[in-house]
C-alpha positions in Angstrom: 60.3 55.8 -17.2 57.2 54.8 -15.4 54.3 57.0 -14.1 51.4 56.1 -11.8 48.3 58.2 -11.4 45.8 57.4 -8.6 42.8 59.2 -7.3 40.0 58.6 -4.8 37.4 59.9 -2.5 37.2 59.3 1.3 33.7 59.5 2.9 31.9 59.4 -0.4 28.5 59.9 1.1 29.7 62.8 3.3 28.5 61.2 6.6 29.2 62.8 9.9 31.3 60.8 12.4 29.6 59.0 15.2 29.0 61.1 18.3 31.0 60.3 21.5 29.9 62.3 24.5 32.9 61.4 26.5 35.4 62.9 24.0 37.6 65.7 25.2 37.8 68.4 22.6 34.9 67.5 20.3 32.0 65.1 20.5 33.4 62.7 17.8 35.8 59.8 17.9 38.7 61.1 15.7 40.2 57.6 15.4 37.1 56.3 13.6 36.3 59.2 11.3 37.7 62.3 9.8 36.2 65.7 10.7 36.8 67.2 7.2 33.9 65.3 5.7 34.2 64.3 2.0 37.8 64.4 0.8 39.2 64.1 -2.7 42.8 63.2 -3.5 45.0 62.8 -6.5 48.5 61.3 -6.5 51.1 61.3 -9.3 54.3 59.4 -8.9 57.0 59.1 -11.5 60.2 57.0 -11.6 63.2 57.9 -13.8 
C-alpha cells in the first residue's frame, strides 16, 4: 500500500493578471493567468 500527499500554492504573491484591452469578455489574457488569484491545493492519492 502506497500513499502520496502533495500540496501547493498557485500565484503565491496574489498578483493580478496582465491587462489586455483587446480581450473579449474581460480585460485579461486567461491563457496566461488565472482570474481566481491565489489558489491553494492538496492532493492525496493511494494505491492498494
